[in-house]
GUROBA-299956 format. One record per residue (C-alpha): residue number from 0; x, y, z; residue in three letters. Coordinates in steps of 0.02 Angstrom, whole numbers, plus 50000, padded with zeros to 5 digits. Layout:
NUM,X,Y,Z,Ala
...
! end
This chain:
0,50010,50000,50011,Met
1,50150,50133,50054,Lys
2,50238,50101,49889,Pro
3,50058,50134,49806,Val
4,50025,50299,49897,Leu
5,50210,50352,49874,Ser
6,50173,50345,49678,Met
7,50008,50431,49685,Leu
8,50119,50584,49798,Gly
9,50235,50578,49654,Arg
10,50106,50594,49530,Tyr
11,50018,50708,49630,Ala
12,50175,50823,49666,Leu
13,50227,50830,49457,Thr
14,50051,50869,49405,Leu
15,50040,51002,49516,Thr
16,50210,51059,49490,Val
17,50153,51046,49277,Val
18,49996,51140,49321,Val
19,50086,51295,49405,Leu
20,50212,51282,49281,Ala
21,50082,51304,49146,Ala
22,49949,51434,49241,Leu
23,50139,51551,49252,Val
24,50193,51521,49061,Ala
25,49996,51571,49033,Phe
26,50005,51723,49121,Gln
27,50177,51769,49049,Val
28,50099,51750,48881,Trp
29,49937,51857,48915,Arg
30,50053,51998,49010,Ser
31,50170,51983,48853,Tyr
32,50024,51990,48716,Glu
33,49904,52067,48807,Arg
34,50042,52226,48867,Thr
35,50085,52376,48764,Pro
36,50265,52372,48752,Trp
37,50408,52360,48653,Thr
38,50605,52355,48629,Arg
39,50564,52418,48461,Asp
40,50592,52627,48517,Gly
41,50700,52750,48503,His
42,50775,52907,48556,Val
43,50735,53059,48437,Arg
44,50745,53224,48391,Ala
45,50719,53378,48263,Asp
46,50871,53430,48165,Val
47,50899,53579,48117,Val
48,51011,53572,47933,Arg
49,51133,53728,47947,Val
50,51165,53831,47799,Ser
51,51170,53998,47728,Thr
52,51093,54057,47560,Asp
53,51247,54159,47536,Val
54,51410,54064,47486,Gly
55,51591,54127,47529,Gly
56,51748,54078,47590,Leu
57,51723,54040,47793,Val
58,51833,54142,47882,Thr
59,51783,54095,48046,Gln
60,51702,53931,48157,Val
61,51656,53984,48333,Met
62,51604,53802,48386,Val
63,51666,53611,48390,His
64,51587,53466,48359,Asp
65,51467,53400,48503,Asn
66,51462,53581,48573,Gln
67,51303,53632,48638,Thr
68,51217,53808,48615,Val
69,51115,53910,48629,Ser
70,50979,54029,48517,Ala
71,51061,54146,48421,Gly
72,51238,54088,48438,Gln
73,51355,54130,48291,Val
74,51409,53965,48227,Leu
75,51506,54034,48052,Ile
76,51574,54174,47999,Val
77,51616,54212,47807,Leu
78,51695,54328,47705,Asp
79,51646,54483,47699,Arg
80,51714,54571,47548,Pro
81,51618,54542,47396,Arg
82,51495,54615,47500,Ile
83,51549,54777,47570,Thr
84,51604,54817,47378,Ala
85,51396,54780,47327,Ala
86,51362,54897,47465,Ile
87,51459,55035,47396,Glu
88,51404,55017,47243,Arg
89,51223,55012,47305,Ala
90,51267,55191,47408,Asp
91,51354,55263,47268,Ala
92,51190,55201,47145,Ala
93,51053,55267,47272,Ile
94,51157,55446,47293,Ala
95,51179,55440,47101,Gln
96,50990,55406,47063,Ala
97,50949,55557,47221,Arg
98,51065,55685,47120,Ala
99,50961,55643,46973,Glu
100,50770,55655,47033,Leu
101,50819,55808,47116,Glu
102,50886,55887,46959,Gln
103,50719,55823,46858,Ala
104,50607,55871,47003,Arg
105,50667,56064,46974,Arg
106,50655,56053,46808,Glu
107,50479,55988,46809,Ala
108,50443,56137,46924,Arg
109,50506,56250,46824,Arg
110,50374,56191,46670,Asp
111,50222,56208,46778,Arg
112,50303,56386,46841,Ala
113,50309,56435,46653,Leu
114,50152,56374,46607,Gly
115,50106,56391,46441,Asp
116,50290,56469,46359,Leu
117,50337,56273,46391,Val
118,50269,56118,46294,Ala
119,50150,56009,46330,Ala
120,50246,55862,46230,Glu
121,50421,55929,46342,Thr
122,50274,55954,46513,Arg
123,50258,55778,46491,Glu
124,50407,55683,46458,Gln
125,50518,55798,46619,Asn
126,50339,55719,46714,Ala
127,50392,55559,46644,Ala
128,50558,55572,46674,Lys
129,50540,55608,46875,Val
130,50434,55465,46882,Ser
131,50558,55335,46815,Thr
132,50703,55403,46918,Leu
133,50578,55394,47063,Glu
134,50578,55200,47009,Ala
135,50760,55200,46990,Val
136,50806,55271,47163,Leu
137,50686,55115,47242,Lys
138,50769,55002,47130,Ser
139,50947,55046,47211,Ala
140,50858,55087,47389,Leu
141,50811,54895,47375,Ala
142,50980,54834,47324,Glu
143,51042,54928,47462,Arg
144,50937,54816,47580,Asn
145,50981,54639,47490,Val
146,51177,54687,47518,Ala
147,51123,54708,47722,Ser
148,51042,54559,47702,Val
149,51163,54458,47640,Asp
150,51314,54563,47738,Met
151,51217,54503,47898,His
152,51188,54320,47840,Arg
153,51385,54312,47823,Thr
154,51361,54262,48016,Glu
155,51265,54111,48015,Ile
156,51197,54090,48180,Arg
157,51100,53940,48294,Ala
158,50920,53956,48246,Thr
159,50870,53830,48399,Val
160,50967,53787,48573,Ala
161,51055,53632,48550,Gly
162,51192,53513,48509,Val
163,51333,53552,48368,Ile
164,51360,53368,48286,Thr
165,51446,53295,48107,Asn
166,51540,53450,48118,Leu
167,51659,53440,47961,Asp
168,51698,53615,47907,Ile
169,51866,53739,47929,His
170,51936,53897,47892,Pro
171,51953,53925,47700,Gly
172,51827,53799,47641,Asp
173,51717,53868,47502,Tyr
174,51528,53862,47567,Leu
175,51409,53870,47417,Ala
176,51221,53948,47445,Ala
177,51146,53803,47516,Gly
178,51261,53698,47562,Ala
179,51241,53619,47738,Gln
180,51368,53659,47867,Ala
181,51337,53548,48011,Met
182,51192,53497,48104,Ala
183,51129,53552,48264,Leu
184,51017,53409,48384,Val
185,50857,53559,48457,Asp
186,50866,53466,48630,Thr
187,50696,53531,48653,Ala
188,50607,53407,48567,Ser
189,50693,53245,48624,Leu
190,50571,53131,48629,Arg
191,50559,52928,48624,Ile
192,50450,52847,48498,Glu
193,50414,52668,48505,Gly
194,50352,52564,48360,Tyr
195,50211,52440,48442,Phe
196,50112,52329,48362,Glu
197,49945,52377,48292,Glu
198,49868,52217,48399,Thr
199,49896,52320,48568,Lys
200,49859,52479,48519,Leu
201,49693,52498,48572,Asn
202,49760,52502,48753,Arg
203,49887,52650,48695,Val
204,49784,52815,48740,Ala
205,49871,52974,48718,Ile
206,49907,53022,48894,Gly
207,49951,52861,48975,Asp
208,50112,52865,49057,Arg
209,50249,52772,49020,Ala
210,50394,52672,49077,Arg
211,50562,52683,48961,Ile
212,50725,52607,49002,Arg
213,50889,52640,48884,Leu
214,50980,52494,48809,Met
215,51128,52486,48925,Gly
216,51082,52611,49045,Asp
217,50975,52534,49209,Glu
218,50902,52721,49244,Ala
219,50722,52720,49231,Glu
220,50618,52881,49122,Ile
221,50447,52929,49129,Thr
222,50326,53008,48991,Gly
223,50175,53000,48947,His
224,50095,52966,48767,Val
225,50108,53122,48662,Glu
226,50033,53057,48485,Ser
227,50004,52921,48381,Ile
228,50051,52927,48224,Ala
229,49895,52946,48094,Ala
230,49978,52860,47946,Ala
231,50130,52727,47904,Ile
232,50156,52690,47704,Asp
233,50051,52534,47639,Asp
234,50164,52433,47566,Asp
235,50039,52320,47482,Gln
236,50000,52489,47355,Arg
237,50084,52556,47219,Gly
238,50051,52713,47101,Gln
239,50050,52675,46910,Ala
240,50093,52800,46753,His
241,49929,52832,46721,Asn
242,49915,52872,46915,Leu
243,49771,52714,46949,Leu
244,49836,52609,47116,Pro
245,49937,52452,47081,Thr
246,49900,52326,47221,Val
247,49998,52152,47256,Ala
248,49935,52025,47166,Pro
249,49981,51876,47301,Thr
250,49938,51877,47482,Phe
251,50005,51800,47629,Ser
252,49926,51723,47753,Trp
253,50055,51731,47888,Val
254,50040,51917,47911,Arg
255,50136,52010,48026,Leu
256,50072,52159,48138,Ala
257,50101,52332,48042,Gln
258,50209,52428,48191,Arg
259,50141,52605,48230,Ile
260,50259,52747,48287,Pro
261,50187,52801,48467,Val
262,50241,52976,48508,Arg
263,50302,52976,48684,Val
264,50365,53154,48760,His
265,50466,53116,48915,Ile
266,50431,53198,49080,Asp
267,50595,53134,49197,His
268,50752,53085,49156,Val
269,50861,53021,49313,Pro
270,51044,53108,49323,Pro
271,51191,53061,49222,Gly
272,51058,52990,49098,Thr
273,51130,53027,48925,Arg
274,50998,53035,48788,Leu
275,51067,53052,48632,Ile
276,50963,53048,48454,Ala
277,50959,52856,48401,Gly
278,50963,52761,48574,Arg
279,50862,52619,48574,Thr
280,50742,52617,48725,Ala
281,50607,52479,48791,Thr
282,50453,52571,48805,Val
283,50322,52513,48918,Glu
284,50137,52593,48915,Ile
285,50044,52613,49061,Ile
286,49862,52597,49015,Pro
287,49740,52687,49122,Asp
288,49647,52559,49205,Ser
289,49461,52650,49225,Glu
290,49475,52651,49025,Arg
291,49525,52476,49011,Ile
292,49387,52437,49121,Ala
293,49258,52511,49013,Thr
294,49309,52488,48829,Pro
295,49152,52534,48753,Asp
296,49164,52709,48801,Thr
297,49334,52742,48758,Pro
298,49397,52906,48858,Lys
299,49563,53011,48786,Val
300,49659,53141,48839,Arg
301,49754,53293,48822,Ser
! end
């Protein structure tokens, strides 16, 4: 009898362990399937492509790579002699136009004073000359303004506060108009973007709290869901030359869930954490329990 009871006891213990393991595995699987979290997250930031619309030789580079700068700080100074000469030419043209205009106005006033002693055609010609010279003066003043703007823009300044990166320009280099001189990372725009499977989006709402861990960093960053992407690219559809849609003729029965970008605003960063745009992050969303309990009346918070 004792051997039978001993064997039944072993079976019961084994069965209990298997049931407990199955329950734990089920809970882990359910948590994995239902909890909105992803390891496909990244630190992102807006990047300003620092360039200029005035070409010229670089005379001074006022910053170095990976330097923190403030908005309005001078980054690069371009050569100015050509623009200085343009301003001088514009000043001379303005002076000439003003002198000629003043002479034409005196002639027009004289014609009006003489009345019928001056031919009507001459009066009309002198009046037209005044109008023409007024237009010439306006054009010269405009050229002077353009030269002044160009002179001001020989100093390339930071438009936002941030960090300089990818600096590869030196004094003596020629910077063409529109060419990118460096990149400026806008630190005020640092954020986390997580790419969540579409099957988990029904448990994500704007305003939900978020926990973020960067790869290689144990510190926990906290934030909240700021927005959810409105669209992603449809890889099953294209466009033909006649503007008709081109739809893939085959359909795979095994479909992977699309990943939708979710933007997370950063609320708190632990000291010593380096928010470098491009770093990999694990993002976990903490759904609003009240909203989840009443799925028929979704609540979106701002």
